[in-house]
N, C-alpha and C positions, 0 to 999 in steps of 0.2 A: 118333695122339696130337695132331698139329697141329689135326686136325678137333675133337677133344673140347675143346681149349683155346678154340678159336674159338666154340665152341658155348658153353661156360662165360662167356666174355667178353661174347658177345651177350646171355646171359641177364641178367648183372648190369648191362649198359647198359640193358636193357629195365626192369629194376626202378628203376634210378636215374631214368630218364625218367619212369616212372609216378609216382615220388614228386615230382618236379618238377612235373608236370602237376597233381597233387593240391594241391601247395602253392601255385601259381600260381592256380589256380581258386578258392581260398578266400580270396585276397587281395581286399579291397575297392579298386576303382579310386580314385586320388587325387581325380579329379573330383567323385565323389559325396561324398566326406569334406569337400571344400571347400563344396559346396551346402548339406550339412547344418550345417555351422558358420555359414555365412551366414544360414541361416533362423533358427537359434538366437539369433543376435546380434540380427538384426531383431525377432524375437518379445521378446526382454529389453528391447529398446531401446523399444519400443512400450509394454510393460507400465510400463518407467520413466518414460516420457513421461505416462502417463494417471496415474500416481501424483503427479507433480510438478504437474499442472494443477489449478487451483482450480475448484470446481464453478461453473456460470454462475449468476449473481445473479438473484434473482427482482425483477422490476420492477413497481414499485406500479401498479395498475390493469390488469395484463396477467391473463390467464386463469390462475387458480392463485396470483397474486401478491397482496399486501397491498392493502387498499383505500386510496383516496386520500381524506384528510381535510383536508388543508391547502391553503391558496391556493398556486398555482403559476404559473409563467410557462413559456412555451414558447421555448426558444433557437433560435438560427438553424440549428443542426444537428439540430434535432428533439427534443432532450432535453428534459425537464421539470426545473425547479428549484423546490423548495418553500421557503417563507419565511414569516416570522412578524414582525409590526410591534409596536413597543413606544413608549412615551413619548408625546410631543405630536403632534398631527397634522403631517405634513411640511410642509404649507403654512406652518405657524406656526413652524417649527422654526429655531433658529440653528445648531444643530449636528446635522448628519445623519451617523450613525455606521453602518457594516457591521460587525458582529461576526462572526468566524469561529471556530467551535468546534473543539475538539480532539478526540483518540481518545475513544472510549467515550462519545460525546456526540451531540448533534443541535441543531435550531434552538430547543429549548427550553432548552438550557443557555446562555443569555447572560448572563455573569457581570456585565456592566455594567448590563444591564436588571434583572437579579434582585437586585442587591445595592445599587443606588443607591436612596435613598428616593424615594418620589413627589414629596416636596416639591423635592428638589434637581433631579429631572427636570424639573419644572413651571417653576420658578425659572430654570434655565439654558435651557429650550427645547430639550431633547434628544430627537430622534427616532432610534430605533435600529431597524435590521432585522438580524434572525439569520436564517440559512438553512441548510438541510441541504446540505452538500458533496457533489459528484457521488458517487453510489453510497450515501450515508447516507440514512437516514429515508425520505422520500417523494421524494427526487431521482433521477432516473434515473442509472445508471452511466455513466461515459465510460471506455470501453476505451483510448482514446488520451489519457488524462489527462497533462497535465504541468503544471508550474508556471505555464507562460504561459495554458494553457487555464484553470486556476483564477482566474487573474487577469481574463481575459476574461469569466468567468462573472459575476463581481462587476460589472465594467463594464455588461454587459448587463442584469444585474438592476437596477442603478442607472437605466439607461436607460429601461426598461420601466416603473419605478415612478416615473419623473418626478421624481428628487430634484434634479436640477439638474448644472451642469458640475462642481462640485467636491464631495467627500465625504471623510470620515474612514474609515479602516478599523483594526480592532483584531484581532489574532489571538492566541489562546491556546493554549499548548502546541503540538501538532501542527497547530493552525491558524495557526501562525505563517508556514509557508512560502508560503501564498497571499499573504501580506503581502509577503514578499520578492519574489514575482511582481508584485505591484502596483508596487512601488518600481522594478523594472526595467522593466515593459512598460507601465504606464499612469501614469507619475509625473504626468503633465499633469493627471490627473484628481483628484489627492489633495490635499485641505487639509491632511492630516496622517496620520500612521501610529503605531501603537503595538503593541508585543509584551509579552504577559503570559507570563512563564516559557516561552520558546519552546524547542523543539526544533531543534537545529541540526544541520548536516551538518558531522561532524568532519573531511572532506576538503576543505572549502572553502579555497580559496587565500588568500582574503581575511582569514581568521583567523590570527593568530599561531600558528606551530607548536607552541610549548611549551604554549600556554593549551588548544589544542585536544586535545594529547596528555594533559594533566592532566584534562580534563573526561573524556575517552574511558575513561581507568582509573579514574574514579570510579564507573562503572556496575558492575553485577554482571556476573560473567563471562558468563553466559548472555545478557546484553543486548550485551555486547561482541561476541559470536559472531554475535548475531541482525544487528546493523547491519553487521558486516563481511561476512556472507552477502549482504545487501542491495546492499552496494556493489561487491563483486567478482564475484559471481555470482547477479544478481538473478532469473534465471529458476527458481532454486532456493528462493525466500523462502517461497512458500506451503508447500512440503513441510517446509521446516526449522521453520517455526511450527506445524505439525500433527503432526510425527512424534513418536513416543514412546521413541526411542533416546537422545537427548541433552535437555538442559534447554532449552526454548524460551524465547522473550522473557518476562521477569518482568512486563513491562507487560500484555502479552495474557493472563497466569496471574493478573493482579490481586494481585500480591505486595505485602503492605503494608511490607515492609521496604526498598521502594525510596524510601519518603517519609522526610522528617526527622520528628523528634520534634513539632515545631511542626505540621508538616502533618497527622499523624496525630491531633493534638489537635482540630484545625479538622474533619477528617473525621468524627470520633467525634460531633460535633454535628449531623451531617446525618440526617434522618429519611430511612429507605427509601420511606416515602410520598411524599416529595416527587418522588421518581424512578420514580413508578408507570408510566411510558411505557418504562421499561428493558426491553430483550429484543425490542422490535420495531423500534427505530430503525434498524437495518439487518438486512438478511435473513441475512447471514453475515459477522460480524464479523472472522473470520479472513481471510475473502477481501479484505475492505475494508482491514484493516489492513495485510496483507501486501503486497496488490497496489497499492493506492492510497495508502498511507502510507510503508511502509518504502521501496519501490522508488522513489517519486516523490522523496522527501526524500533519500535517501542515494546515489541515482545522479546526481543534478542537480549542476550548478556555479554558481558564483554571481558570474561574470563579469560585470562591469558594474552589479552591485548596489549597490556602495558609492557610486560616481559618481552613481546616480539617487537615493539616499537623501539625498546633500548636496545635492541639488536642492530637496528639500522645504522 
């Protein structure tokens, strides 16, 4: 009997051992699971990185890029800057003005030159230079663009054109932030500065907080989010303005309800034929607007700008 019992126990033990062996052999080692998760995370991260990166802009004059038709200067860093001259010859001018265009614009959109009568320009002796900002029109992109670099571009353009030691600068809409840069970085070169309906940074410490907050919430909700993304997570700006899940910037979408009633009345009088160059003035407007405007404007600070402005 004892031997039979031992044989039964041994058989039961053998079956249990076999089951444990099968279970252990079917279990995936933890190291392999960790490696698979790591590969999955890296793959998803790489895909996400590609999605949020803007495509490389096409440089004018490069193979496959647009043709160069405008006069251009070559800057110290090798980039080219396209420009257009208006008014009286600079050697006869009393007022030498650099006009900086806004979003959806280029060197052809010089409000001062286009809307002043020829008689006024002649009588006052006004010479105006409008130019394509970096990455717009026929000017080369500047991947390291800052408010300071915008100001230095204007200064170098003035030097190469030989306009003299002093000149005026006027910025319209998003062309206003290079004017802030001029006030801060090259105030000694300015005879005067003007801002026409400028876009501001709502986080600038120099502005009264209550005024900035009021202006911020007067925007459409999608524009509030667009500038918020540019300020807090700038690397996500291009994706935000090109994705289809949420409403992107109303400015990029050309929403007419961002304008006042008076603005709409003025815009309705413009002929589309007057802007027959639209569509070519930059190779990827979402790239330029997201990278060169939103990020540059809403991530910068304005420390020292007010003091510079008071010196003019």
